N, C-alpha and C positions, 0 to 999 in steps of 0.2 A: 079476675084473673090478670087483668094489666095491674091493679094496684098491689096484688098479692107479689107479683113480679118484681115492682118498684120498691116493695117494702125489704124485699131480699137483696136487693143492690144496694138501698140504703144502708142496709146492716153492716155491710164488707165494705163499700166503696166510702161511704162518708164519714167513719172513725180514721180511716188509712187520708183521705184527703185532708181532714182537720190537723192530722198529724202533720202532714206535708207542708201543709201552711205554716205550722207552728214553728218547722224546722228552719224557716227563715228569721225567726227571733230568738229562739232559744237555742242553747248547744246541748243539752239534755234532750229536749226534741228531736234536734239534728240527729244523735247519736241512736236514738230509737227507730227513728226513720230510717237511717241504714240501714240498723241492723234488719228491719221488715225487708226493706228493698234487695238487700244483699244476702239476704238467708231464705227467704220463703216466695215472694211474688212471682217471678221469672218462673221458676220451678213447678209452683203451684198453676199458672196458666197452661204451661205445658201439658203436664200430668192430668189434670182434668178435663183437660180438651181430646188428649189423644190416649190415654191411659186409665181411664176411669174406673175399670173394671179390677184394679191391683188392690191388692189388701193395703191396710193401712200404714204397714211396715215399709211396704214396699214405695208407697208414697211418699211418705215422709223423708225417707233416705234420699228418693230424686229431688223432692222440692228444696232440700240444702242444697244439693250437691251442684243440679243445674243453677240456682238461684248464683251461686258463689261465682261459679264459672262465667255465666251468662252476662250478670251484672259487672264484672270487673274486664270483661271484655269489651262491652258496650263503653264503659267509663274509660278505657283505653283508647279506643278509637274516636271518640268523640273527643278528648285530650288531645289526640294528636290534629284534628281540624280546629279548635278552637282553645287551645291549651288547658292544664290541668289546675282546678283551681273549686274552691266550694261551689261556684255558680254551674260550672259544669257537672258536678255531681249532683247537683239538684235537678239540671235539666234532665240527666239520665233519668233517675227519681219519676220526674213530673211524666216521661217517655212511657216509662213502666205501669206508672200510675194510668195514662191513657190505654194502654195494652189491656190491663186489669179491667179498666170500664167497660172496653167494647167486649171482652169475655163475659162479663155477667151480662150484658144486655142479649150476646147471641145463645146463652148457655144457661141462664138460670130458668128452672121450670117452677111450675106451682110448688107450693109448701107440700111435703109429705111427711109421713113419720121417720125420724134420723134413728139411724141406727146406733144402738148404744154399745159404745168401747168398754169392753171390759178388761181388767185390768190380767186376765188370766191368758187373755188374746194377744198380751203386747209383751210376752215376755223376752222378747228381743229388745226391746227398747227399754226396758225394766234394767236388763243386765248391761245392755249398754251404756247406759246412764250411771250405773255404779262403776264400770271400768271408767269411764271417764271423770268421775267424780275422785277416783282414785289418783287418776293422772292429776287432777287438780290438786287435787293435796299436797302434791310431790312439788310441783309448779312452783305453787305459793308459798313454798318454805324456801324455792333456791333460785327463782327469777324475780329480778327486781326486789329485792327485800333490803328495807333500812333498817340496820343492826349497829349500834355504837358511834353514830355518824359517819357509816360508810353502808354502800350498795352491794347487797350481795347478788353474786351471779356465780353460782356455783354448780357443783355435780358434772353430769355431763354436758351443759349449756355452755360453759366455761368457754370456750372458743369460738362455736359457731354462732350463737345468739349475738353476742355484739356486732358482728358483719350484717344480720339482720337487721339490726336496730338501724346500722350504717343506711342500709338501703331504704329503710321504711322512712326514716327521719328524713334523707336525703332528698329523697321522692317529694314529701312533704317542704320542705324548702329550695323547692325552685328547681331540682333537677328531673326535668320530664321534657324529651324522652331521656329516660335516666344513662347517665355515664356510670362507670363501673364507680362508686364511692371511693375504693379502696386502689383505683387505679384511673386518674383522672385524666380526662382528655379521651377516653376509648368506651365506644358505644357499649352497653349492658347488652348480651346475648344469654347470659347465664337465665334459667329459668325462675325468676322473680316473682312471678305472679301470687303467688300464696302473699308474700309482703306487700304487693300491691293493693290485695285485697284489704288487709291490715290497716295499712296507708290510707284508704280510703274512709275506712270506720272513722278513724282518728283525723283526718282532713273535714270532713262532715261537719264535725263538733269544735271544729278549731282549736284542740289543746292538744297539749302533750301529755300522752296517754300510754308510759311506758310497759305498763300492767295488761293492755290488753293481749299480747301475747300467751299470758297466762290462760286468759279465759279461750280464743282461738284456739290456742294448741289441745286443750280438752275439747271442745269443742269438736275436732276433726278428729279426736280419738274414738268420742261417740260415735262419728261416721262408719269408721274401719269395723268397729265393734258390730255396727248394726249391719253393714254389709256380709261380711262374715257370717252372721245369723240367718239372713235371708238366703245366701247362698245354699248353707248346708240344710236348712229345712225343706229347700227345693229338692237337694239331692237324696235326702234321707226323710229326716222328722224335726220334731223341733228340739228333741233331747239332744242328736246331732248337733244342733245350733247350737246350745249350749256349750257343749264342751269346746268346739270349734271357738268360740268366742274367748275362750280362756284359754286354749291352746295358742290361738294367732295372736294374740295382745301381750299374754304373759309369758308364753313359752321360751323355753331355750336350751342349751345344751348343757354339759355334763360339768362346766366352769365350777359349780358350786363345789366339786371334790375338793378345789383348794382352799375352799372355806374350811370345808370340815378336818383337811390337814393343819389348817393355822391353828383351829380351835384346837385340835388334840396335841399339838406342838406348843402352845401356849404364844405363838404367835399373831393371834387373829387381833388386826386394827381393823374398823370398818372404813375408816379413810383412805388406805391402801387395799384391802382386800376386796379387789372389785372384781365384775363377771367378765369384764373385757379387757386385753393387753394388747395392746396394738404390738404387731411384729413378732410375737410371741405365740405358742401353741393355742392358746384359745384369743385368737384375733379375729373372730367373726362377731360383732357386737350382737347383743341379745334384741328381738324387736322391741320390748319395751323400752329401751334407751334410746332406740329412734325415733319410737313416739314421744320422745318428750323434748327432742331436740332438734330432728330433722324437720324441718317445716316444707319442704316441699315435698319430701316423702310424706308428711302427715296428710298431704291430698293426694298422692300418688297413689297410694296404698288402696284407699276407698275408691276411688274412679276405677282404678285397674279392677279392683275385684267387682264393682258394680258392671264394669262396661262386660267383664268376661262372663258375669252372670247372663245379660242380657243377650249378648252373643250367642252364648250356648243354648239358652233358651230359644232364642229365635229361631237358631238352625234345626230344632228340634220340633216347632211347632207344626201340628198338624202333619207330623212324620214326613216333614219336606216338600210339602205340598205347595208351600208359599201362600199361607193362609195370609189374611190381611193382620191380625196380628203378631204372626211372625214376623214379615216386612219390618212394621213399625219396632220391632224390639230389635233387629239387626241396625234399622237405621238409629235408634237411640242408643246401641251400642257405639255406633261409628262417630255421633255429636259428642258421646262422653269422652270419646277416645282421642278424638280432636281437639275438644276446649281443653282437654286437660294438657297438649303439649307446651305451651308457654308454662304450665305451673310446675310441670315436671317431664322433661323430653324422655327421660329412660323407661319411666312409666308408660308414656305417651305408644312408643316405640313396641314396647312389650304386649300391649292392647292390640298393635298391627299382628306381631307375631303369631297370637292364638288367633287372629282372623283367619292367618293362612295356613295354620296348622288344620282348623276346620276346614277351609276350601279346599286345602289339598287331599285331606281325606275322602270328602265328598267327590270329588274329582275320581279318585282311585276306586272307589266304591262303584258296584254296578248300579247306576242309577241313569235317567235320562238327561239328556242336557236340560231339560227345563225345569228339572228341581234344583240344578245347581247354582243357576245366574240368583239368587236371591240371596244368596250370600253378600253378594255387591253392592245391596243396601247401605253393608258397612263402609265400604269404598268412596261411597255418593255423597256421604257428610264428613266422614274424617279427612280426604286428601285436600277438598278446599278448605278445609279449617285450618291445617297445620299448612298450607302453603306459602301465606306472607312470612311467618316465623321461620321455617325452612329458608326461604330468601334471606333474611335478614341474618340470621345463624351464618350462612357461607358469606356473604357480605363482613360477619366481623371476621371471619380467619383471614381476611386482608387484613386487618388491624392487628394479626397476631394472637387471634384467639385460634386456638384447633381443637374443636369439640369431637373432630372425628382424627383418631390419631392413633394408629395401629401398634401395640406392642406385644409383647410377649404375654402369655395368660395369666391370669389373676394367680394361678396355683404356682407359678415357676416364682413368683416373689413373695408368698405368702404362706402356702403350705409347709408346713413342719411334720416330720416323723412318717412321711406317707401319706397319701392322699384316704384310704379307707382309714385308717385310726384319726387320721385329722377332722374328717368330714363326719364321723360318727360321733365323736366328741364335742365338736362344736354343735351341730344339729340335734345331738342329743335325743333324750327318751320320744319327743312328737314325731321325728322322723321314724326312729323304731317301729310306732304306731301304726305310721304312715303304711310303712312296708309291711308290717301286719295285715293292713288292711286287704293288703293286695292276696294274702291267701285265704283270707276270712270270705273275700268278696264283697267286701262293704259299701262299696260305694256302685256297686252294680244298677242299672246298665249305663253308668257316666263311667265307667274305669278307664277307657281311653282318653276321655278329656283329662281327668284328673291327673292321671300320672303322666301322662306326655307333656303335660304342662309343667309340671313338677318335675320331669328330668330334662327337659329343654332350659327350664331357668337354670338349672345345676348344672347343666353342661357348656352355657353360652360364656362364662367367665372363665372354664376351663380349656377354653378353646382358642379365645383371644381375647385381648383388651382393648377398648377402643375409647375411653373416658381419657381427658387429659392428665387426670392424678390415676395411676391404674387402680388406687386404693380403692377408688370408686366404684367398680365394679360389682363390689360386695352387695350393691343392691340388689343384684337378680337373685342372692340368696334370701333377700327378704319378700321378693317376688316369689320365689319359690316354696316360700313360708307360708303364702296363702293354700296352693293346691297340699302341702303336708300337713298343716291344721285341719282343711275341709277332710282329708281321708282319715287323719286321727280322730277326728271328731265323729266320724261314721264308724270308726272301727269300735270307741269306746260305748258307741250306744249299741251295738251289737253284743257287748258286754251284759246280759240282761236278765232276769228271772220271771219265770209267771208266778201268778197269784197263787198255784198251788204249788208253789217251791217251797222246800221246807225252810224253817226259821234259818238253819246253819248255813243254807245257800245263799239264802237272802245277804246275811253279815258276810261271808266269804266276797259274796259281788259287790257289795257296798265297800267293804273294806279295798277290794283288789281296785276301783275306780279312785277310790279316795286317795290310794299309795301312788298309782300312775299320774293324777293330776298334781300331787306334791310336788313329787321330783320331775315334773313338766315343768312345773314354773316357778322352781325353788330360785333359779338364776335372775327372776326378776325381783325377788327379795334383796340381793345383793346389789341391784343397780339400785334401789330406792334406799336402804341405807347408805350406801355410799354418797348418793346425791344430798340425803338430808343430815349428813353427820359432815361434810365440810364446809365450810365457811369462806371460799374465795371470795375478795373482792373485785368489784369490775369497776368504781369510783369511790372516791372521798366524796363528804360535803363539799371539799374547794373544788374538786373537781366538778361537780354536777353546775356549783354557780360558774365557772369559768365556761361549762358548756351550753346553762342558758344565757349566759352574756353575748357567747359568738350566736347563738340564736335572734338575739335581739339587737346586735350592734354591726353585725357585718353583712354583706350583699350575697342574696341568695346565688348558688353555683359559686362561690369562693373557693378557691382551691387553696388548701393548707400544705405545709412540709412540716411534716411531724416525723418521729422515727417510725419505721416500720413495726410497731408494735401492735397487741391485739386491742387494747382499751386506751380508744383516744376521745373526750369528752367532746372535742369537735365534730365526731364523726357520729358516733352515737349517741348523742344526746344535742349537740349543735346542728348536725345536720348538713355537714359542709364536704366539699371533695376533699381528698387526701391525695397527694402526689404518689404515696404508696403507702398501703394498711400492712397488715398482716400478710408475709409470704407466701404462706399458704394458701390462703383466698386467691391470689393471683394465679398461682402454680395451678389448684384444682381447676380454675375455672379457663384456663387453656392460653395464659399469657406469659411471654416472657419476660420475666422480672428482672432478672439478673443486672441490665444496665441501671435501671432505676434504683435499685439496693445500691449500687455502687455510689450512684449520684446523691443521695441520700445522706451516704455516710461522708461523702465528699464536702455537702454541703454543710454537717454539723461537726468535722473534725480538721477540714481544711483550713486554707484561710478565707478574708470576706469576699474576695474577689470568687472563690468556686461557689461560694454561697449564691451571689449575686448569679450566676450563670447557670445555677441549676433552677432558680426561683424563675429566670426569663425561659430556659428551656420547657417549662411545664407550664409557663403562666400562672406561677402561683402568685397568689398578692401576702400571704401572711404566713409567720412562721411560728410555729407553738414549742413552747419549752416547757417541758413538764417532768414528771418523775425519771421516766425511758429517757430521754432527751439527756437529760444531766446524768443520769447514770452511765451512757455509753459515751457522751461526750463533755467530760465534766467542765473544760472551760469554754461551752459555746455561749454561755449566758454571757459572759465579760465580753466577748468577742460582741454578742449582736446589741450589748448596751453601749460598745463605743462606738459604734458605727451610725452616722448621722442617714444615709439612706434607707435605714429600719427603723421607724417610729415606734416607741415603747407604749402601745396603746392600752395594754391589760396587765395589772398585778395583782392577785389575790393579796388578802393581809397576810400570807405566811410568806408571802415571797416565792413559794415554790412554783406557782402557775403563772407562766407571762406568755403574751404573745405580742408580736413586732409585727407592723404593716412595712411591706416594701414598698416604697416611693420610687415609682419607674423615672 
């Protein structure tokens, strides 16, 4: 008995231990170790200890989600105590290994025949993998691709991804606890933990790995697809799960009508005929567009879906009698929502709103007080986890970061040609399928939860706006997309035929479902073609070399004066801080950037004393002169070259990229 138990422990723990030891000596082993400890180990321990009876697809979803969030939180708090470094990451992994060993010692049972996992029982995993590979294909063609001596960063990633590179690389180059890399001197209150997780993977192996984003983004797409499948399978059946995944990840509105119009009028151009047009009629981005580029949303969507799933399932467990499983599922929902907060605040708040919805329904229903209290297990885990970050967020408001800033409703700024036509066109056929499911009662007995979730999320941005940039309230439409796809998937699952149906009926049903799916997801085809057919550059070979020089030759946490451009090698490659990056980033995160913008212009266009005043004001040590700087201030290079207090420390062979060090 004892030898059998030790054998089982050795089979699991010994390879992990050897890998952990090897990670001290090999960067490749360190990366593999980081993947195991941040994507598997913490979630495996919790799930196998508390939720062993779950099916394999639910377990896999939780293994990964919990591991990503727990490992990131652990390394964050360890880094606050002893500093962020490779050694801190290795200490965190050692702690997690100790918990794994303790778990194995307490829970390993004598060997017994293992259940064989058949592929037909893992449809959700297979379908989610297919969706993730599709996303990976698009990302691999558009994110950090070398082409003709320049780096391609194109499609929907052209604006947001450089900001995320700046966060990742600055954290890995001494910016911890992080300041805003594009707003130096101000603590970061933006929900950056998705980037922190990627930074941990990169830091563990001690290399610059810009393509990591391609893999991690596709991985999170897999999680979202699997969470939709698990939820829909619980509400109805596996067929509904398949349809829900397709609608939830690839579905979109009727903006493809623009494609057909351009096709028939001979104006078709893949690089301009796109599914989303900011500020015009089709102004809600399709979900797949966000799954390619919106990194916080990439973890916000699957975690919100999974938290909602266990919240709802826990509230129904044992018909509200407060069974042990129900309490644990409610606690798990609160744990997921609480851990989510620094990854995506709005998604975390949305999970809390769903809790409030379920709790209020129980209070208003005719039940005993004893049955109502079990929903509070959600709060028991949720509130303590978010408290440190809420305090930090409100402290950031004093620095000029206004994350709660009430404005007129989203619809006031963006709804065109009347709300009915606008939302019908932008939400498209999946929304009509969801409405159809109400009449067909496709999600009964779960209708109240699904439809109240859907309409609550649709209503919020039409009642008020509280994000710094009003535009960001559109994320609630993507949170509404989860119940829309659930209801639409269940509706399609109801369009079926029996084994006795005639051949014609079978053909008609199959054709109907196929057409409905095709015209539900066609918008994502436009997203893909636009992404892969554009070739925007984020850096030339010279800019890349400049960024590497900055990494290797300037002190960590150095502040650079640059033009307020999107692509700046000193931050997205060099990992240094900027006085001001792209102004829309600062605006979107609640910072009043106007004074800094004026100062940057004054530093480049004014006299040299203006430059010195700006450098001193923001404690900047370096001035960068690249394409954007010379384009907007053509005389700045000569001005800096003739100044004795600015030492010319770098010039690339072409003479186009220059760095000056300010000697105080």
